[in-house]
C-alpha positions in Angstrom: -15.3 6.1 -3.9 -16.6 4.3 -7.0 -19.8 2.9 -5.6 -20.5 6.3 -4.1 -20.1 7.9 -7.5 -22.7 5.5 -8.9 -25.2 6.2 -6.2 -24.7 10.0 -6.4 -25.2 10.1 -10.2 -27.9 7.3 -10.5 -30.9 9.6 -10.9 -29.2 11.8 -13.5 -28.0 9.0 -15.8 -29.5 8.3 -19.2 -32.0 5.4 -19.0 -29.7 2.8 -20.6 -26.8 3.7 -18.3 -29.1 3.8 -15.3 -30.1 0.2 -16.0 -26.5 -0.9 -16.0 -25.8 1.1 -12.8 -28.9 -0.2 -11.0 -28.0 -3.8 -11.9 -24.4 -3.3 -10.6 -25.7 -1.9 -7.3 -28.0 -4.9 -6.8 -25.2 -7.4 -7.8 -22.0 -5.8 -6.4 -20.0 -9.0 -5.9 -20.7 -10.5 -9.3 -20.8 -7.3 -11.4 -17.2 -6.2 -10.7 -15.9 -9.3 -12.5 -18.1 -8.9 -15.6 -17.1 -7.5 -19.0 -18.9 -4.6 -20.5 -20.8 -6.9 -22.8 -21.9 -9.1 -19.8 -23.1 -6.1 -17.9 -25.0 -4.8 -20.8 -26.7 -8.1 -21.4 -27.5 -8.9 -17.8 -28.9 -5.4 -17.2 -31.1 -5.5 -20.3 -29.1 -2.7 -21.8 -26.0 -2.9 -24.1 -22.2 -3.1 -24.0 -22.0 0.4 -25.3 -24.1 1.7 -22.4 -21.8 0.0 -19.9 -18.8 1.6 -21.5 -20.5 5.0 -21.6 -21.3 4.6 -17.9 -17.6 4.4 -17.0 -16.8 7.6 -19.0 -19.9 9.4 -17.6 -18.6 8.7 -14.1 -15.2 10.2 -14.9 -13.1 7.1 -15.7 -10.8 7.0 -18.7 -12.2 3.6 -19.8 -14.2 0.7 -18.7 -11.3 -1.4 -17.4 -10.2 1.5 -15.1 -13.8 1.7 -13.8 -14.0 -2.0 -13.0 -10.5 -2.0 -11.4 -11.5 0.8 -9.1 -14.5 -1.1 -7.9 -12.5 -4.3 -7.4 -9.9 -2.5 -5.3 -12.6 -0.7 -3.2 -14.3 -4.1 -2.5 -11.0 -5.6 -1.4 -10.3 -2.9 1.1 -13.7 -3.4 2.8 -13.8 -7.2 3.0 -13.0 -9.2 6.1 -10.3 -11.9 5.8 -12.9 -14.6 5.4 -14.8 -12.6 2.7 -11.6 -12.0 0.8 -11.1 -15.8 0.5 -14.7 -16.3 -0.7 -14.3 -13.3 -3.0 -11.1 -14.8 -4.5 -13.0 -17.9 -5.5 -15.3 -15.8 -7.7 -12.4 -14.5 -9.9 -12.2 -16.2 -13.3 -8.7 -17.5 -14.2 -7.3 -18.0 -17.6 -4.2 -20.1 -18.1 -1.9 -21.1 -15.3 -2.9 -20.6 -11.7 0.5 -19.4 -10.5 0.9 -17.1 -13.5 -2.5 -15.5 -12.7 -1.6 -14.8 -9.1 1.6 -13.1 -10.1 0.0 -11.3 -13.0 -2.5 -9.6 -10.6 0.3 -8.0 -8.7 2.2 -7.0 -11.8 -1.0 -5.3 -13.2 -1.4 -3.3 -10.1 2.3 -2.4 -10.2 2.0 -1.2 -13.8 -1.0 1.0 -12.8 1.0 2.4 -9.8 4.0 3.3 -12.0 1.8 5.3 -14.3 0.7 7.7 -11.5 2.9 10.7 -10.4 2.0 10.8 -6.7 5.0 12.8 -5.5 6.8 9.9 -4.0 10.2 10.8 -5.6 10.4 14.0 -3.5 9.0 12.4 -0.4 11.4 9.5 -0.6 14.4 11.8 -0.7 13.1 13.8 2.3 12.4 10.6 4.3 15.8 9.2 3.5 17.4 12.4 4.7 15.4 12.3 7.9 16.5 8.7 8.6 20.1 9.6 8.1 19.9 12.7 10.4 17.9 11.1 13.2 19.6 10.0 16.4 17.4 6.9 16.4 14.8 5.4 14.2 11.8 3.5 15.5 9.8 1.3 13.1 6.2 0.4 14.1 4.3 -2.1 11.9 2.0 -4.8 13.1 0.4 -8.0 11.8 1.3 -8.6 8.1 3.3 -5.3 8.0 5.6 -6.7 10.6 7.6 -8.4 7.9 8.2 -5.1 6.2 9.5 -3.6 9.5 12.0 -6.4 9.9 13.1 -6.1 6.3 13.7 -2.3 6.8 15.5 -2.9 10.1 17.9 -5.5 8.6 19.2 -3.1 5.9 19.1 0.1 7.9 21.2 -1.6 10.6 24.0 -1.9 8.1 24.6 1.8 8.5 22.9 2.9 11.7 23.4 1.7 15.3 20.0 2.7 16.7 17.2 1.1 14.7 14.4 -0.2 16.9 11.3 -2.3 16.4 9.0 -1.7 19.4 5.8 -3.7 19.8 2.4 -2.1 20.6 2.7 -3.2 24.3 6.1 -1.7 24.9 5.9 1.3 22.5 5.5 3.8 25.4 8.7 2.4 27.1 10.7 3.0 23.9 9.3 6.5 23.3 10.0 7.6 26.9 13.7 6.8 26.5 14.0 7.9 22.9 16.2 10.9 21.9 14.1 13.9 21.0 15.6 14.0 17.5 14.3 10.4 16.8 12.2 9.5 13.7 9.2 7.3 14.2 8.0 5.5 11.1 4.6 3.8 11.0 3.9 1.1 8.3 0.3 0.0 7.6 -1.8 -1.1 4.6 -5.5 -2.0 4.3 -6.9 -3.3 6.5 -5.1 -0.7 8.5 -4.1 -1.8 12.0 -5.6 0.5 14.6 -2.7 0.1 17.1 -0.1 1.3 14.5 -2.1 4.5 14.0 -2.4 4.9 17.8 1.4 4.5 18.2 2.2 7.1 15.5 -0.4 9.5 17.0 1.2 9.1 20.4 4.7 9.7 19.0 3.5 12.9 17.2 1.7 14.2 20.4 5.0 13.6 22.3 6.8 15.9 20.0 8.6 13.4 17.7 9.0 13.7 14.0 6.8 11.0 12.3 6.6 9.3 9.0 4.3 6.9 7.3 4.6 4.2 4.6 1.1 3.3 3.5 -1.1 2.8 0.5 -3.0 6.0 -0.3 -4.4 9.4 0.8 -7.2 7.5 2.5 -4.9 6.0 5.0 -5.5 7.0 8.7 -1.7 7.1 9.2 -1.4 10.3 7.1 -3.1 12.4 9.7 -0.3 11.5 12.2 2.6 11.7 9.7 4.9 14.7 9.0 6.2 12.8 5.9 4.7 10.0 4.0 5.2 7.8 0.9 2.5 5.7 -0.7 2.2 2.5 -2.8 -0.9 0.4 -3.4 -1.2 -3.0 -1.6 -3.2 -5.7 -3.3 -5.0 -8.6 -1.6 -4.9 -12.2 -2.9 -7.6 -14.3 -1.3 -7.0 -14.1 2.5 -3.5 -12.7 2.3 -2.0 -9.2 1.9 0.3 -9.1 -1.1 3.3 -6.9 -0.3 5.1 -6.9 -3.6 4.6 -3.2 -4.3 5.2 -2.0 -0.7 8.5 -3.9 -0.8 9.4 -2.1 -4.0 8.7 1.3 -2.3 10.8 0.4 0.7 13.6 -0.7 -1.6 13.6 2.7 -3.2 13.8 4.3 0.2 16.7 2.1 1.3 18.6 2.9 -1.9 18.0 6.6 -1.4 19.3 6.3 2.2 22.6 4.8 0.8 22.8 7.6 -1.8 22.3 10.3 0.9 25.1 8.9 2.9 27.5 9.3 0.0 31.1 8.0 0.5 30.1 6.6 3.9 28.1 3.9 2.2 31.0 2.4 0.3 33.2 2.6 3.4 30.6 0.8 5.5 30.0 -1.9 2.9 33.8 -2.5 2.7 33.8 -3.0 6.5 30.8 -5.3 6.4 32.4 -7.4 3.6 35.5 -7.9 5.8 33.4 -9.0 8.7 31.4 -11.4 6.6 34.6 -13.0 5.2 36.1 -13.3 8.7 32.9 -15.0 10.0 32.6 -17.1 6.9 29.0 -15.8 6.4 28.5 -16.8 2.8 29.6 -19.8 0.6 
């Protein structure tokens, strides 16, 4: 946790860096959008001291330090606070371009980290293909990810289910023991999704999670997991990167099925032509 790092190291910092850190702690909302020069000036120190503070705390550079503070703040804000927080962000150039650029920047950072997803994706795809049934649990904004997954998985598998929190117990009671239960949740994590996955695991089912990081409460309840960061834009959850992660999983499922994939797609194309599905 970035703010925790600042607090823990505050007393041991050189005086100039300590001035910057103390200013940031007293002005959390404003400081995470300042440049190193602005922080140095406002704290009565210097730009160099702000940059050195980042490296002293273990960050590769000042932008990485500020980005970590921004992401941490986003995870802890309420929906109303996110909207208010969003209004503080300075924009340069086009408004639409800036909104898209924020997601693309986070995507670039995510791609630069080897988090073991490649191995986990292959394992999760294999589990989906071998399960007698797959149950997808995702609530609130993650609900759209669940429907997206169900749509494409249903091309190949007859038993893909989307239970709600209220009827989850009914589904699990009737589920084949070799079923796979997949929970999907991103900050702010939905408590009911975690409860459903925990119930499935305690009932002896294999569980999997699609979430954002090692801090996610879903991981404790998951036998397998894959992670991708989720950004927040004003009061909404931006799901660009989670969709990309799910796309990778869906493609790996098709790869795992081998020749069955082409055969099934040929059948579907015939059905779509017969039903005049597309122009």
